[in-house]
C-alpha positions in Angstrom: 217.7 -109.1 -59.9 218.2 -108.6 -56.1 217.9 -105.2 -54.5 221.4 -103.7 -54.3 223.0 -102.8 -51.0 224.0 -99.3 -50.0 227.6 -99.8 -51.2 226.4 -100.7 -54.6 224.1 -97.7 -54.7 227.0 -95.5 -53.8 229.2 -97.0 -56.4 226.5 -96.5 -59.0 226.7 -92.7 -58.6 230.3 -92.7 -60.0 230.5 -91.3 -63.5 230.6 -93.9 -66.2 233.7 -94.0 -68.4 233.0 -93.3 -72.1 233.9 -96.2 -74.3 236.9 -95.5 -76.6 236.1 -95.0 -80.3 238.2 -97.9 -81.4 236.1 -100.2 -79.3 232.9 -99.2 -81.0 231.6 -102.0 -83.3 230.3 -99.4 -85.7 233.7 -97.8 -86.0 235.4 -101.2 -86.4 233.0 -102.3 -89.2 233.2 -98.9 -91.0 237.1 -99.2 -91.1 236.8 -102.8 -92.3 234.4 -101.9 -95.1 236.6 -99.0 -96.3 239.6 -101.2 -96.2 237.8 -103.9 -98.1 236.8 -101.5 -100.9 240.4 -100.3 -101.2 241.9 -103.8 -101.3 239.3 -104.9 -103.8 239.9 -101.9 -106.1 243.7 -101.7 -106.0 244.5 -105.4 -105.6 241.5 -107.2 -107.1 243.2 -110.6 -107.0 243.8 -110.4 -103.3 240.3 -109.0 -102.8 238.7 -112.0 -104.6 240.7 -114.4 -102.5 239.3 -112.9 -99.3 235.8 -114.3 -99.9 236.2 -117.1 -97.2 236.4 -114.4 -94.5 232.9 -113.1 -95.4 231.5 -116.5 -96.0 232.9 -117.9 -92.8 231.3 -115.1 -90.7 227.9 -115.6 -92.4 228.2 -119.4 -91.7 228.9 -118.6 -88.0 225.6 -116.6 -87.9 223.7 -119.3 -89.7 225.0 -121.8 -87.2 222.7 -120.3 -84.5 219.8 -118.8 -86.4 217.5 -121.9 -86.4 217.8 -122.6 -82.6 217.6 -118.9 -81.9 214.3 -118.5 -83.8 212.9 -121.7 -82.2 213.7 -120.6 -78.6 212.7 -117.0 -79.1 209.3 -117.9 -80.6 208.5 -120.6 -78.1 209.4 -118.6 -75.0 207.7 -115.5 -76.4 204.4 -117.4 -77.1 204.5 -119.0 -73.7 204.9 -115.6 -72.1 202.0 -114.2 -74.0 199.9 -117.2 -73.0 197.2 -116.7 -75.7 197.2 -118.8 -78.8 194.6 -116.5 -80.5 197.0 -113.6 -80.0 199.7 -115.5 -81.9 197.3 -116.2 -84.7 196.3 -112.5 -84.9 200.0 -111.5 -85.1 200.5 -113.9 -88.0 197.5 -112.8 -89.9 198.3 -109.1 -89.4 201.9 -109.6 -90.4 200.9 -111.4 -93.7 198.4 -108.7 -94.5 201.0 -106.0 -94.0 203.6 -108.0 -96.0 201.3 -108.4 -98.9 200.3 -104.7 -99.0 204.0 -103.6 -98.6 205.2 -105.9 -101.4 202.4 -104.9 -103.7 203.2 -101.2 -103.1 206.9 -101.8 -103.7 206.3 -103.5 -107.0 203.9 -100.8 -108.2 206.3 -98.1 -107.0 209.1 -99.8 -109.0 207.0 -100.0 -112.1 206.2 -96.3 -111.8 209.8 -95.4 -111.5 210.8 -97.7 -114.4 208.2 -96.1 -116.6 209.3 -92.6 -115.7 213.1 -93.1 -116.0 213.1 -95.6 -118.9 216.5 -97.1 -117.8 216.7 -99.6 -120.7 215.6 -97.4 -123.5 217.9 -97.1 -126.5 220.0 -100.1 -125.8 218.6 -102.2 -128.7 219.8 -105.6 -127.6 219.8 -108.3 -130.3 218.3 -111.5 -128.8 220.4 -113.7 -131.1 223.5 -112.5 -129.3 222.3 -114.0 -125.9 223.4 -117.2 -124.3 221.5 -119.2 -121.8 224.8 -120.6 -120.3 225.6 -117.6 -118.2 222.1 -117.6 -116.7 222.2 -121.3 -116.0 225.6 -120.9 -114.2 224.0 -118.4 -111.9 220.7 -120.1 -111.1 221.4 -123.7 -111.9 218.7 -125.8 -113.6 216.2 -125.5 -110.7 212.8 -124.1 -112.0 211.1 -121.4 -110.0 208.5 -122.8 -107.5 204.8 -122.2 -108.0 202.7 -120.8 -105.2 201.4 -124.3 -104.1 205.0 -125.7 -103.9 206.2 -122.8 -101.9 203.4 -123.1 -99.4 203.8 -126.9 -99.0 207.6 -126.4 -98.4 206.7 -124.4 -95.3 205.6 -127.7 -93.7 208.6 -129.7 -92.6 208.7 -133.4 -93.5 211.2 -133.7 -90.6 211.7 -131.3 -87.7 215.4 -132.3 -87.5 215.8 -131.7 -91.2 214.3 -128.2 -90.9 216.9 -127.3 -88.3 219.7 -129.1 -90.2 218.9 -127.3 -93.5 218.3 -123.9 -91.8 214.8 -123.7 -93.4 213.7 -120.7 -91.4 210.0 -120.9 -92.4 209.9 -124.6 -91.5 211.5 -123.9 -88.1 209.1 -121.0 -87.5 206.1 -123.3 -88.5 207.2 -125.9 -85.9 208.0 -123.3 -83.3 204.5 -121.9 -83.4 203.0 -125.3 -82.9 205.4 -126.0 -80.0 204.7 -122.7 -78.3 200.9 -123.1 -78.7 201.1 -126.6 -77.2 202.8 -125.1 -74.1 200.0 -122.5 -73.8 197.3 -125.1 -74.1 198.9 -127.6 -71.7 199.7 -124.8 -69.2 202.7 -122.7 -68.4 203.0 -124.0 -64.8 203.1 -127.6 -65.9 205.6 -126.9 -68.7 207.8 -124.6 -66.5 210.7 -127.0 -66.3 210.8 -127.0 -70.2 210.5 -123.2 -70.4 213.3 -122.8 -67.8 215.5 -125.1 -69.8 214.8 -123.2 -73.0 215.6 -119.9 -71.3 218.9 -121.2 -70.1 219.8 -122.5 -73.5 218.7 -119.2 -75.0 221.1 -117.4 -72.7 223.9 -119.6 -74.0 222.9 -118.8 -77.6 222.9 -115.1 -76.8 226.4 -115.4 -75.3 227.7 -117.2 -78.3 226.2 -114.5 -80.5 228.0 -111.8 -78.6 231.3 -113.7 -79.2 230.6 -114.1 -82.9 230.0 -110.3 -83.3 233.5 -109.6 -82.1 234.8 -110.9 -85.5 232.1 -109.1 -87.5 234.6 -106.5 -88.8 236.7 -109.3 -90.3 233.7 -110.8 -92.0 232.7 -107.4 -93.4 236.2 -106.7 -94.6 236.4 -110.1 -96.5 233.0 -109.8 -98.1 233.5 -106.2 -99.3 237.0 -106.9 -100.7 235.6 -109.9 -102.6 232.6 -107.9 -104.1 234.8 -105.0 -105.3 237.7 -107.3 -106.4 235.4 -109.7 -108.3 233.1 -107.2 -110.0 235.1 -103.9 -109.8 233.9 -100.4 -109.7 234.0 -100.1 -113.5 230.7 -101.9 -113.7 229.1 -98.8 -112.3 229.5 -97.0 -115.6 228.1 -99.8 -117.7 224.8 -99.9 -115.8 224.8 -96.3 -114.5 221.2 -95.4 -115.4 219.8 -98.7 -114.0 221.8 -98.4 -110.8 220.8 -94.8 -110.3 217.2 -95.7 -111.0 217.1 -98.5 -108.4 219.0 -96.5 -105.7 217.0 -93.4 -106.3 213.8 -95.4 -106.0 215.1 -97.0 -102.8 215.8 -93.6 -101.2 212.3 -92.4 -102.0 210.8 -95.6 -100.6 212.8 -95.3 -97.4 211.4 -91.8 -97.1 207.9 -93.3 -97.3 208.9 -95.9 -94.6 209.8 -92.9 -92.4 206.3 -91.5 -92.8 204.6 -94.9 -92.3 206.7 -95.7 -89.1 205.8 -92.3 -87.6 202.2 -92.3 -88.6 201.2 -95.7 -87.4 203.6 -96.4 -84.5 205.1 -93.0 -83.7 208.6 -94.4 -84.3 211.2 -91.8 -85.3 213.0 -93.9 -88.0 216.1 -91.7 -88.1 216.7 -92.3 -84.4 216.1 -96.0 -85.0 218.7 -96.0 -87.8 221.2 -94.3 -85.4 220.3 -96.9 -82.8 220.9 -99.8 -85.2 223.8 -98.3 -87.2 226.1 -101.3 -86.5 223.6 -103.8 -87.8 222.9 -101.9 -91.0 226.5 -101.2 -91.7 227.3 -104.9 -91.2 224.4 -105.9 -93.5 225.9 -103.5 -96.1 229.4 -104.9 -95.7 228.4 -108.5 -96.0 225.5 -107.9 -98.5 223.4 -110.2 -96.3 220.4 -109.6 -94.0 220.8 -113.0 -92.4 224.2 -111.8 -90.9 222.3 -109.4 -88.7 219.0 -111.3 -88.0 219.8 -112.2 -84.4 221.1 -108.7 -83.5 218.3 -106.9 -85.2 215.7 -109.0 -83.4 217.4 -108.2 -80.1 217.5 -104.5 -80.9 213.7 -104.6 -81.7 212.8 -106.3 -78.5 215.1 -103.9 -76.6 213.2 -101.1 -78.3 209.8 -102.1 -76.9 208.5 -104.8 -79.3 207.5 -108.0 -77.5 209.5 -111.2 -78.0 206.6 -113.1 -79.5 205.8 -110.4 -82.1 209.5 -109.9 -83.1 210.1 -113.7 -83.3 207.1 -114.2 -85.6 207.4 -111.1 -87.8 211.1 -110.8 -88.5 211.8 -114.4 -89.8 208.6 -114.4 -91.7 209.4 -111.1 -93.3 212.7 -112.4 -94.5 210.7 -114.5 -97.0 207.5 -112.6 -97.4 208.5 -108.9 -97.1 211.4 -108.2 -99.4 210.6 -104.6 -100.4 214.0 -103.9 -101.8 214.0 -107.0 -104.0 210.4 -106.1 -105.2 211.6 -102.6 -106.3 214.6 -104.1 -108.1 212.5 -106.8 -109.8 209.9 -104.4 -111.2 212.5 -101.9 -112.4 214.6 -104.7 -113.9 211.7 -106.2 -115.7 211.0 -102.8 -117.4 214.7 -102.3 -118.1 214.9 -105.7 -119.9 211.7 -105.1 -121.9 212.9 -101.6 -122.9 216.4 -103.0 -123.8 214.8 -105.4 -126.3 212.6 -102.7 -127.7 209.3 -103.9 -126.2 206.8 -101.4 -124.9 204.6 -102.9 -122.2 201.0 -101.6 -122.1 199.0 -101.3 -118.9 197.5 -104.8 -119.2 200.9 -106.4 -119.6 202.4 -104.5 -116.7 199.5 -105.6 -114.5 200.0 -109.2 -115.5 203.7 -108.9 -114.8 202.8 -107.4 -111.4 200.7 -110.4 -110.5 203.4 -112.9 -111.6 206.1 -110.9 -109.7 203.9 -110.8 -106.6 204.0 -114.6 -106.5 207.6 -115.2 -107.7 209.1 -112.7 -105.3 208.0 -114.7 -102.2 210.6 -116.9 -100.6 213.6 -115.3 -102.4 215.7 -114.9 -99.2 218.7 -117.1 -99.1 218.0 -118.7 -102.5 221.0 -118.5 -104.9 220.1 -116.5 -108.0 216.6 -115.9 -106.7 216.1 -112.6 -108.5 217.1 -114.2 -111.8 214.7 -117.1 -111.1 211.8 -114.6 -110.4 212.6 -112.6 -113.6 213.0 -115.8 -115.7 209.6 -117.0 -114.5 208.0 -113.7 -115.3 209.6 -113.6 -118.8 208.5 -117.2 -119.5 205.0 -116.5 -118.4 204.5 -113.3 -120.4 206.7 -114.0 -123.4 207.9 -110.4 -123.4 211.6 -111.1 -124.1 213.8 -114.2 -124.3 214.4 -115.8 -120.9 218.2 -115.7 -121.7 217.9 -111.9 -121.7 217.9 -112.0 -117.9 221.6 -112.7 -118.2 222.0 -109.0 -119.1 221.7 -108.2 -115.3 224.5 -110.5 -114.3 227.0 -107.6 -114.2 224.7 -105.2 -112.2 223.0 -107.6 -109.9 225.7 -107.8 -107.2 225.9 -104.0 -107.1 222.2 -103.9 -106.2 222.8 -105.9 -103.1 223.4 -102.9 -100.9 220.1 -101.3 -102.0 218.1 -104.5 -101.5 219.7 -105.3 -98.2 219.0 -101.9 -96.6 215.4 -101.6 -97.9 214.6 -105.3 -97.0 216.0 -104.9 -93.5 214.4 -101.6 -92.8 211.1 -102.7 -94.2 211.0 -105.7 -91.8 211.9 -103.5 -88.9 209.1 -101.1 -89.7 206.7 -104.1 -90.1 207.7 -105.3 -86.6 206.9 -102.0 -85.0 203.6 -101.6 -86.9 202.4 -105.2 -86.1 203.5 -104.9 -82.5 201.6 -101.6 -82.1 198.6 -103.0 -84.0 198.5 -106.0 -81.6 199.1 -103.9 -78.4 202.6 -105.5 -77.8 204.7 -102.3 -78.3 205.8 -100.0 -75.5 206.9 -96.6 -76.8 208.3 -95.5 -73.5 210.7 -98.4 -73.6 211.6 -97.5 -77.2 212.6 -94.0 -76.1 214.8 -95.5 -73.3 216.5 -97.8 -75.9 217.1 -95.0 -78.4 218.7 -93.0 -75.5 221.2 -95.9 -75.1 219.6 -97.9 -72.3 219.4 -101.7 -72.2 215.8 -102.4 -71.3 215.7 -106.1 -70.6 218.1 -108.8 -69.3 218.3 -111.0 -72.4 219.2 -108.0 -74.6 222.1 -107.2 -72.3 223.5 -110.7 -72.7 223.1 -110.7 -76.5 224.7 -107.2 -76.9 227.5 -108.0 -74.4 226.4 -105.2 -72.1 225.8 -107.1 -68.8 227.8 -104.7 -66.7 226.1 -101.6 -68.2 222.7 -103.3 -67.6 223.5 -104.0 -64.0 224.5 -100.4 -63.4 221.2 -99.2 -65.0 219.2 -101.6 -62.8 220.9 -100.4 -59.7 220.1 -96.9 -60.6 216.4 -97.8 -61.5 216.0 -99.6 -58.2 217.6 -96.8 -56.2 215.0 -94.5 -57.6 212.2 -96.8 -56.6 211.3 -97.9 -60.1 210.3 -101.4 -61.2 213.1 -103.8 -62.3 213.4 -104.4 -66.1 211.9 -107.7 -67.3 213.7 -110.8 -68.4 212.6 -110.0 -72.0 210.1 -107.7 -73.5 206.6 -109.1 -73.0 207.9 -111.6 -70.4 208.3 -111.7 -66.6 211.0 -110.2 -64.4 213.7 -112.3 -62.9 212.3 -111.7 -59.4 208.8 -112.9 -60.5 210.3 -116.2 -61.7 213.4 -117.0 -59.7 214.4 -119.9 -62.0 215.1 -117.4 -64.8 217.6 -115.4 -62.7 221.2 -115.4 -64.1 224.1 -116.1 -61.8 227.7 -115.2 -62.1 230.7 -117.5 -61.3 231.0 -117.8 -57.5 227.4 -116.8 -56.9 224.6 -119.3 -56.1 220.9 -119.0 -56.7 218.5 -119.1 -53.9 216.3 -122.2 -53.8 213.5 -122.0 -56.3 210.0 -121.6 -55.0 207.7 -124.4 -55.9 204.9 -123.2 -58.3 202.5 -124.9 -56.0 
């Protein structure tokens, strides 16, 4: 960004107009969610018919997720310039994910043993039918650990992008970024510049898609309430209360972890990301907010490389909310069939769930597949018994979505701090409403506000904000500098 002239500095001193409430994305999504609940409750047939609105919005998001992850990871790794650092981030992330998932499963078992949500139901196994469960999960058997790991390696790079296989895209992206580092950034500069330009286009498309987010949240919420109704709350009251109560306590523990390890005030972070969390609640999908949450994390001081590696990986390896739900549901089903699990059986179930819970994101009926695999492995209750959860499962989405998403955000802060790729001063600026890098401004549709902030920063003699967190400034690499219609870039300086 060029140093502004005196007229621009004078204009920057004018008071900024406060954005009207109706233009706030949070307010729009909140109204849409409330309207969806009302439509689904009072006119369930209409609510059920509105499902295409929610599905269409999620498909718009999925349209750009694979190229976004590829470009973010490759440009982030090339900026770090250290292949070993990328390997360390991956190892630390997997260590954290394994510990967090194990703790979530153990925590769920503790809550399930204390509350006993299925006690006294006395379900007769002869009354169960496998058909309902098959309709939810299909006939696909759950994958074992070896199959899951082999599926991370794409047989075709184009197929990985076409099928939106995020782990496969991430796998290839790491190799591509590492190759750039080994060959040399200067030699690969034309490729990097091209990727940065394409990434700006993706960010701009994302900012347009978010304008219809309220419509998507409205359709998804109307469908959920219209299809399943609020009456289901009474049928599974104790199980639902048990899961949501456990989620609240677990979130409280995340508050402590985030502050203890990275000095991140999670309450301020939730306020900062309220639009993303409300949208995830409304659509019952964490994928719907993946691009925005990655942007918010990089804007809050986490490097692009760390965020690009941790968040997509966490969507498959760090599902804390799903882990809590699985362990509580396992005890609920065993109690409902009159089986008391001793310590040895619960530890065995813990090991099976630790393996079957991986890779659940984006797989239809994944929680039922995980529970079915556990029931089949341990022989505690009939596999068809998992169908008892069909009525309550969709009502658990809100709990799973919030805990999964928050858990991955905390993981990103901790791994970034652990690796020395987290700037807490930048986080404070972001929580105060500033846009701290150029790419975040494009994604969030706040280019004008960012330009005003940069004028103010430069007028006070401070350094310009970088192109992206952990990357260069636009002045350091002129080829990265954005231009507006009618403006022309100055000739690029040869790297030689």
